[in-house]
VOBA-1610 file (N, C-alpha, C; in pm, whole numbers, padded with zeros to 5 digits, always signed):
BEGIN
Met-00032+03303-00756Met-00041+03331-00616Met-00005+03462-00591Phe+00062+03464-00664Phe+00164+03581-00572Phe+00136+03695-00663Asp+00145+03690-00771Asp+00098+03827-00896Asp-00059+03863-00879Leu-00112+03733-00771Leu-00244+03758-00778Leu-00279+03860-00629Ala-00249+03827-00535Ala-00181+03911-00406Ala-00182+04040-00449Phe-00037+04087-00538Phe-00017+04237-00578Phe-00155+04311-00649Gly-00200+04255-00754Gly-00293+04269-00831Gly-00397+04304-00758Leu-00460+04212-00619Leu-00566+04246-00556Leu-00555+04371-00470Leu-00381+04433-00401Leu-00307+04561-00333Leu-00361+04660-00479Tyr-00298+04642-00564Tyr-00317+04749-00679Tyr-00499+04801-00674Thr-00526+04706-00674Thr-00678+04709-00777Thr-00713+04811-00601Leu-00738+04728-00490Leu-00782+04820-00376Leu-00691+04942-00353Leu-00584+04988-00364Leu-00577+05156-00361Leu-00572+05235-00476Val-00635+05160-00602Val-00655+05269-00720Val-00793+05287-00659Ile-00863+05151-00573Ile-01003+05199-00571Ile-01049+05322-00439Arg-00918+05329-00341Arg-00896+05423-00323Arg-00887+05531-00323Leu-00775+05534-00405Leu-00735+05708-00489Leu-00869+05736-00576Leu-00945+05668-00579Leu-01120+05692-00654Leu-01154+05791-00565Leu-01163+05697-00486Leu-01268+05735-00359Leu-01237+05836-00325Val-01128+05878-00262Val-01093+06014-00239Val-01045+06096-00363Phe-01025+06097-00433Phe-01009+06173-00535Phe-01176+06263-00562Phe-01269+06174-00585Phe-01413+06227-00608Phe-01491+06266-00489Ala-01382+06258-00359Ala-01432+06296-00247Ala-01567+06223-00206Ala-01547+06097-00195Ala-01682+05990-00170Ala-01700+06001-00022Arg-01783+06018+00060Arg-01858+06016+00260Arg-01712+05905+00312Pro-01664+05959+00386Pro-01583+05806+00431Pro-01659+05789+00551Glu-01802+05809+00561Glu-01873+05728+00728Glu-01966+05579+00575Thr-01924+05594+00473Thr-02014+05485+00429Thr-01944+05389+00425Pro-02012+05268+00479Pro-01923+05102+00453Pro-01855+05083+00370Phe-01901+05104+00236Phe-01825+05034+00142Phe-01682+05151+00126Phe-01653+05249+00176Phe-01518+05367+00147Phe-01469+05323+00325Arg-01531+05293+00424Arg-01448+05229+00565Arg-01396+05066+00497Leu-01509+04999+00437Leu-01444+04873+00397Leu-01282+04858+00343Ile-01261+04988+00190Ile-01146+05016+00121Ile-01040+04994+00235His-01067+05132+00278His-01024+05246+00340His-00928+05122+00505Asp-00994+05077+00574Asp-00925+04987+00640Asp-00857+04836+00606Ala-00917+04800+00477Ala-00819+04693+00381Ala-00673+04765+00372Thr-00692+04903+00319Thr-00569+04925+00255Thr-00485+05013+00394Glu-00558+05034+00469Glu-00468+05142+00601Glu-00289+05065+00556Pro-00302+04951+00666Pro-00172+04886+00673Pro-00097+04949+00527Phe-00118+04892+00390Phe-00028+04926+00297Phe+00023+05082+00293Tyr-00112+05164+00331Tyr-00066+05299+00310Tyr+00006+05371+00387Arg-00031+05339+00537Arg+00047+05416+00628Arg+00181+05434+00625Pro+00263+05368+00602Pro+00427+05388+00536Pro+00419+05520+00441Phe+00333+05544+00372Phe+00354+05668+00274Phe+00226+05788+00346Glu+00199+05774+00394Glu+00110+05897+00509Glu+00145+05982+00560Gly+00115+06084+00454Gly+00194+06211+00533Gly+00338+06286+00453Leu+00354+06146+00376Leu+00504+06214+00292Leu+00484+06339+00209Phe+00385+06303+00102Phe+00336+06468+00082Phe+00169+06493+00119Gly+00135+06630+00094Gly+00020+06708+00109Gly-00070+06616-00002Thr-00184+06687+00004Thr-00291+06656-00101Thr-00321+06768-00184Thr-00333+06748-00303Thr-00341+06863-00384Thr-00538+06883-00428Thr-00575+06959-00397Thr-00753+07012-00412Thr-00741+07127-00492Trp-00860+07067-00637Trp-00896+07183-00700Trp-00990+07106-00728Asn-01122+07217-00745Asn-01293+07228-00779Asn-01358+07112-00737Gly-01287+07094-00579Gly-01371+07008-00517Gly-01289+06848-00524Trp-01202+06885-00621Trp-01109+06756-00660Trp-01003+06707-00527His-00949+06558-00536His-00836+06596-00376His-00783+06454-00484Leu-00615+06532-00519Leu-00530+06408-00527Leu-00442+06389-00393Glu-00408+06245-00341Glu-00387+06248-00248Glu-00212+06137-00328Trp-00139+06241-00271Trp-00017+06216-00339Trp+00100+06071-00255Pro+00053+06081-00152Pro+00130+05942-00079Pro+00040+05830-00161Leu-00072+05832-00188Leu-00161+05672-00222Leu-00100+05723-00365Leu-00029+05740-00422Leu+00035+05733-00557Leu+00131+05674-00542Val+00263+05777-00447Val+00353+05712-00416Val+00329+05595-00408Ala+00278+05525-00301Ala+00249+05385-00247Ala+00254+05313-00380Leu+00131+05366-00457Leu+00162+05250-00551Leu+00266+05243-00657Gly+00295+05332-00704Gly+00437+05332-00776Gly+00549+05199-00695Val+00528+05224-00564Val+00650+05151-00449Val+00657+04983-00423Tyr+00498+05006-00498Tyr+00456+04834-00471Tyr+00463+04807-00625Val+00463+04875-00682Val+00513+04810-00828Val+00642+04809-00858Leu+00741+04865-00789Leu+00825+04826-00819Leu+00906+04692-00722Leu+00846+04705-00607Leu+00873+04585-00525Leu+00858+04449-00548His+00707+04469-00637His+00679+04342-00719His+00748+04348-00815Gly+00828+04421-00853Gly+00910+04369-00975Gly+01016+04336-00932Ala+01061+04361-00854Ala+01204+04332-00800Ala+01142+04169-00765Ile+01096+04169-00622Ile+01005+04024-00605Ile+01030+03950-00712Arg+00975+03966-00856Arg+00936+03857-00945Arg+01063+03872-01026Gly+01195+03994-01032Gly+01359+03950-01075Gly+01364+03840-01000Val+01426+03825-00852Val+01462+03755-00781Val+01410+03641-00834Leu+01254+03570-00801Leu+01164+03454-00811Leu+01284+03402-00923Ser+01265+03506-01045Ser+01297+03431-01173Ser+01448+03389-01201Val+01522+03498-01144Val+01697+03409-01100Val+01723+03278-01036Leu+01602+03296-00940Leu+01664+03190-00827Leu+01578+03050-00896Ala+01505+03096-01013Ala+01438+02948-01111Ala+01516+02891-01151Arg+01645+02977-01217Arg+01661+02933-01359Arg+01814+02793-01273
//
């Protein structure tokens, strides 16, 4: 269940990253759904770095940082749980 929750978070953050990358329209219901679902997890990283734009494509660096931090957090929690299970 624990891994499933982190897997869902990773999936939603990657979808948000792709929507921003391909400049999806923010007013669409799907974009709003993904944005609203990931906002509490993205907010601590918002504004940490700028967004890189080239040829109409946008790379939002804080989203990549958020993904990396949550991967590290997931691994740390799994490590602690495995030690406690011994």
